[in-house]
NUNUTI-871372 format. One record per residue (C-alpha): residue in one letter; x, y, z. Coordinates in nm, 2 decimals. Each point is the difference from the previous one (the first is absolute). Layout:
REM residues N
  code    east   north      up
     A       X       Y       Z
...
This chain:
REM residues 305
  code    east   north      up
     M   -1.05    0.09   -2.43
     K    0.26    0.06   -0.26
     L   -0.07   -0.06   -0.37
     A    0.10    0.12   -0.34
     M   -0.21    0.20   -0.25
     I    0.12   -0.06   -0.35
     G   -0.15    0.25   -0.24
     L   -0.05    0.36    0.13
     G   -0.24    0.14   -0.26
     R   -0.33    0.16    0.06
     M   -0.12   -0.27    0.23
     G    0.32   -0.16    0.14
     G    0.14    0.33    0.12
     N   -0.31    0.10    0.19
     M   -0.02   -0.35    0.15
     V    0.34    0.05    0.15
     K   -0.12    0.33    0.15
     R   -0.31   -0.18    0.14
     L    0.22   -0.27    0.16
     M    0.18    0.27    0.19
     Q   -0.32    0.07    0.19
     G    0.03   -0.35    0.15
     D    0.37    0.04    0.09
     H    0.11   -0.27   -0.24
     D    0.35   -0.01   -0.15
     V    0.01    0.01   -0.38
     V    0.28   -0.07   -0.25
     A   -0.10    0.20   -0.31
     Y    0.11   -0.08   -0.35
     D   -0.08    0.12   -0.35
     V    0.18   -0.02   -0.33
     D    0.00    0.38    0.03
     A    0.21    0.07    0.31
     A   -0.15    0.34    0.06
     P   -0.33   -0.09    0.18
     G    0.18   -0.24    0.23
     K    0.25    0.26    0.10
     A   -0.27    0.26    0.05
     L   -0.20   -0.24    0.23
     A    0.32   -0.08    0.20
     E    0.06    0.37    0.05
     E   -0.36    0.06    0.12
     F   -0.03   -0.30    0.23
     D    0.26   -0.14    0.24
     R   -0.15   -0.35   -0.03
     V    0.04   -0.02   -0.37
     Q    0.33   -0.13   -0.15
     A    0.06    0.05   -0.37
     A    0.15   -0.30   -0.18
     S    0.24    0.03   -0.29
     D   -0.11   -0.32   -0.17
     L   -0.19   -0.33    0.08
     K    0.31   -0.16    0.16
     D    0.01    0.30    0.23
     V   -0.37   -0.06    0.08
     I    0.07   -0.36    0.09
     A    0.30    0.10    0.22
     K   -0.20    0.26    0.19
     L   -0.29   -0.24    0.10
     P   -0.01   -0.25    0.29
     S   -0.11   -0.36   -0.07
     P   -0.27   -0.09   -0.09
     R    0.00    0.29   -0.25
     V   -0.32    0.17   -0.10
     L    0.01    0.16   -0.34
     W   -0.29    0.19   -0.13
     V    0.01    0.04   -0.38
     M   -0.19    0.31   -0.13
     V    0.08    0.01   -0.37
     P   -0.22   -0.01   -0.32
     H   -0.12   -0.36   -0.06
     E    0.22   -0.03   -0.31
     Y    0.32    0.03    0.21
     V   -0.09   -0.23    0.29
     D    0.16   -0.31   -0.15
     D    0.33    0.18   -0.07
     T   -0.01    0.15    0.35
     I   -0.05   -0.34    0.16
     N    0.28   -0.16   -0.21
     N    0.23    0.29    0.10
     L   -0.08   -0.06    0.36
     L    0.08   -0.37   -0.03
     E    0.33    0.09   -0.15
     A    0.06    0.26    0.28
     G   -0.03   -0.27    0.27
     V   -0.36   -0.05    0.10
     Q   -0.01   -0.32    0.22
     A   -0.24   -0.27    0.11
     G   -0.24    0.14    0.26
     D    0.01    0.35   -0.15
     L   -0.33    0.16   -0.12
     I   -0.06    0.19   -0.32
     I   -0.33    0.19   -0.04
     D   -0.12    0.12   -0.33
     G   -0.22    0.31    0.08
     G   -0.05    0.12   -0.36
     N   -0.28   -0.07   -0.25
     S    0.11   -0.34   -0.11
     N   -0.23   -0.27   -0.15
     Y   -0.09   -0.25    0.27
     K    0.10   -0.29   -0.23
     E    0.36    0.15   -0.01
     G    0.00    0.01    0.37
     Q   -0.10   -0.36    0.03
     R    0.29   -0.09   -0.24
     R    0.25    0.21    0.19
     G   -0.11   -0.14    0.33
     A    0.05   -0.36   -0.12
     E    0.34    0.08   -0.15
     L    0.12    0.17    0.32
     A   -0.14   -0.28    0.22
     E    0.24   -0.24   -0.17
     K    0.28    0.21    0.14
     G   -0.16    0.02    0.35
     I   -0.07    0.37   -0.05
     L   -0.34    0.14    0.12
     F   -0.22    0.21   -0.24
     A   -0.31    0.21    0.05
     D   -0.20    0.20   -0.25
     C   -0.16    0.32    0.13
     G   -0.26    0.20   -0.19
     T    0.05    0.36    0.11
     S   -0.27    0.27   -0.03
     G    0.01    0.35    0.12
     G    0.19    0.19   -0.27
     V    0.17    0.33    0.08
     W   -0.22    0.04    0.31
     G    0.13   -0.31    0.17
     L    0.27    0.19    0.19
     Q   -0.26    0.21    0.17
     N   -0.30   -0.24    0.02
     G    0.17   -0.34    0.00
     Y   -0.03   -0.28   -0.26
     S   -0.24   -0.28   -0.06
     L    0.21   -0.31   -0.02
     M   -0.11   -0.34   -0.13
     I    0.27   -0.25    0.06
     G    0.04   -0.37   -0.10
     G    0.25   -0.25    0.13
     E    0.07   -0.26    0.26
     K   -0.04    0.08    0.37
     D    0.37    0.01    0.06
     A    0.04    0.27   -0.26
     I   -0.29    0.21    0.13
     D    0.13   -0.02    0.36
     L    0.33    0.14   -0.11
     I   -0.15    0.30   -0.17
     A   -0.30    0.06    0.22
     P    0.14    0.29    0.21
     A    0.08    0.20   -0.31
     L   -0.34   -0.08   -0.15
     T   -0.17    0.14    0.31
     T    0.20    0.33   -0.03
     L   -0.06    0.03   -0.37
     A   -0.38   -0.08    0.02
     S   -0.27    0.26    0.04
     D   -0.23    0.04    0.30
     D    0.25   -0.10    0.27
     G    0.11   -0.31   -0.18
     K   -0.35   -0.13   -0.09
     G    0.06    0.05   -0.37
     W    0.20   -0.32   -0.06
     G   -0.10   -0.36   -0.02
     H    0.15   -0.34   -0.07
     M   -0.20   -0.11   -0.31
     G    0.12   -0.35   -0.03
     P    0.28   -0.19   -0.18
     I    0.25    0.15   -0.24
     G   -0.18    0.17   -0.28
     S   -0.31    0.09    0.19
     G    0.13    0.35    0.09
     H    0.04    0.11   -0.36
     F   -0.31   -0.18   -0.10
     V   -0.21    0.20    0.24
     K    0.18    0.32   -0.10
     M   -0.07   -0.08   -0.37
     V   -0.37   -0.03    0.07
     H    0.02    0.32    0.21
     N    0.13    0.19   -0.30
     G   -0.27   -0.15   -0.22
     I   -0.26    0.13    0.24
     E    0.18    0.34    0.01
     Y   -0.03    0.02   -0.38
     G   -0.38   -0.05    0.02
     M   -0.05    0.25    0.28
     M    0.20    0.27   -0.18
     Q   -0.18   -0.06   -0.33
     A   -0.34    0.02    0.17
     F    0.09    0.35    0.14
     A    0.14    0.10   -0.34
     E   -0.31   -0.09   -0.19
     G   -0.23    0.17    0.25
     Y    0.19    0.32   -0.02
     D    0.00   -0.02   -0.38
     I   -0.38   -0.03    0.00
     M   -0.04    0.30    0.23
     K    0.24    0.21   -0.20
     A   -0.20   -0.08   -0.32
     K   -0.32    0.14    0.16
     K    0.06    0.36   -0.12
     E   -0.34    0.14    0.10
     F    0.08   -0.04    0.37
     D    0.35    0.14   -0.01
     L    0.10   -0.23    0.28
     D    0.30    0.09    0.22
     M    0.21   -0.32    0.00
     H    0.20    0.11    0.30
     Q   -0.30    0.09    0.21
     I   -0.15   -0.34   -0.07
     S    0.31   -0.17    0.12
     R    0.00    0.18    0.32
     V   -0.37   -0.07    0.07
     W    0.05   -0.37   -0.07
     Q    0.29   -0.01    0.24
     H   -0.24    0.06    0.29
     G   -0.25   -0.28    0.07
     S   -0.01   -0.15   -0.34
     V    0.03   -0.38   -0.06
     V    0.26    0.08   -0.27
     S    0.22    0.20    0.23
     S    0.36   -0.13   -0.02
     W    0.36    0.08   -0.03
     L   -0.04   -0.01   -0.38
     L   -0.27    0.26    0.02
     D    0.22    0.21    0.23
     L    0.27    0.00   -0.26
     T   -0.25    0.08   -0.28
     G   -0.12    0.30    0.20
     D    0.35    0.12    0.06
     A    0.08   -0.01   -0.37
     L   -0.32    0.17   -0.10
     E    0.06    0.28    0.25
     Q    0.32    0.08   -0.18
     D   -0.14   -0.02   -0.35
     V   -0.36   -0.12   -0.07
     E    0.09   -0.06   -0.37
     L    0.32   -0.20    0.10
     S    0.15    0.18   -0.30
     S    0.36   -0.09    0.08
     L   -0.08   -0.38   -0.02
     S   -0.04   -0.22   -0.29
     D   -0.24   -0.29    0.02
     W    0.26   -0.26   -0.11
     M   -0.01   -0.26    0.28
     D    0.28   -0.25    0.06
     D   -0.06   -0.34    0.16
     S    0.25   -0.18    0.23
     G   -0.10   -0.34   -0.12
     E   -0.19   -0.11    0.31
     G   -0.33    0.09   -0.15
     R    0.08   -0.23   -0.30
     W    0.11   -0.28    0.23
     T   -0.33    0.03    0.20
     V   -0.21   -0.02   -0.31
     N    0.21   -0.30   -0.13
     E   -0.05   -0.17    0.34
     S   -0.38    0.05   -0.02
     I    0.00   -0.17   -0.34
     D    0.21   -0.29    0.13
     L   -0.23   -0.04    0.30
     G   -0.32    0.05   -0.20
     V   -0.10    0.28    0.24
     P   -0.19    0.29   -0.17
     A    0.16    0.34    0.05
     P   -0.16    0.23   -0.25
     V    0.07    0.32    0.19
     L    0.37   -0.07    0.05
     T    0.03   -0.11   -0.36
     L   -0.16    0.31   -0.14
     A    0.20    0.23    0.22
     L    0.32   -0.16   -0.14
     Q   -0.14    0.04   -0.35
     M   -0.06    0.37    0.06
     R    0.36    0.05    0.08
     F    0.08   -0.14   -0.35
     R   -0.27    0.24   -0.14
     S    0.17    0.29    0.16
     R    0.30   -0.04   -0.22
     Q   -0.21    0.07   -0.31
     K   -0.21    0.31    0.08
     D   -0.01    0.27    0.27
     A   -0.29    0.00    0.25
     Y   -0.08    0.18    0.32
     A   -0.06   -0.34    0.18
     G    0.36   -0.10   -0.07
     K    0.12    0.32    0.15
     I   -0.20   -0.07    0.32
     V    0.17   -0.34    0.03
     N    0.35    0.15   -0.06
     A   -0.07    0.27    0.27
     Q   -0.07   -0.29    0.24
     R    0.31   -0.20   -0.11
     A    0.23    0.31    0.04
     G   -0.16    0.06    0.35
     F    0.04   -0.33    0.16
     G    0.30   -0.15   -0.17
     G    0.20    0.29   -0.14
     H   -0.03   -0.17   -0.34
     K    0.15    0.20   -0.29
     I   -0.28    0.13   -0.22
     K    0.05    0.10   -0.35
     P   -0.07    0.38   -0.03
     A   -0.27    0.13   -0.22
     K    0.10    0.10   -0.35
     K    0.02    0.37   -0.04
């Protein structure tokens, strides 16, 4: 199939490369022209677009336009696409980390113009190119049918890593909860390592423990693999601060638990620990940051000299 990828940052650019494995044709656009040109030079099936009008002109109808920009720029991007000539029957996918309620609003507004909309929670980070992505998509069946071939190529495990979650909003809702769970898992590892490091009389080897746990342990996981990789390089994680950012999805998950009256103490406290990290350094925070840098390529504040 042929589609556009709008936003060629850390995720969008790699998604274009992944789509090449399925012999799709991609029109690539970013406000910075350089990544689009580089992709077009690397792959014959990629066309770099000079602007959004050029994107529209290069696509057959019905157009499929995957928007992969930070959530604060999604509305502007959609408005610019409307001005550029998106028509009834075309499909816009928001694949970033938007709030699901914003997706519901956008879907309703676009439906009034006859334009299809889908919201796709995207997980896989910087490893998605190699391993494939976990894709949680919401929207009407007509929209899902249009994008399904690309989803199958992008998804991990021979296309098994994607699913139609339900109506518009459900994709980002499931991804929101996914990120809340992620916070809790990372914090549990961090606290465990902090306890072991504090037991000075045993002089425990943090890297060795990671490697042992990776084989046959019930806590073996990709997060543990990333932890072990980081500890192999520097067991003290001396180059990292413990200042932890949050994308917003952890907050949205906790707010949703309050609105629904569903207890979520682990996810709530994991979020609160990110706030704590901005006040005082701790080894536990460095463990979480090592994981975040490993799976998502997130920028981590360096340790103060």
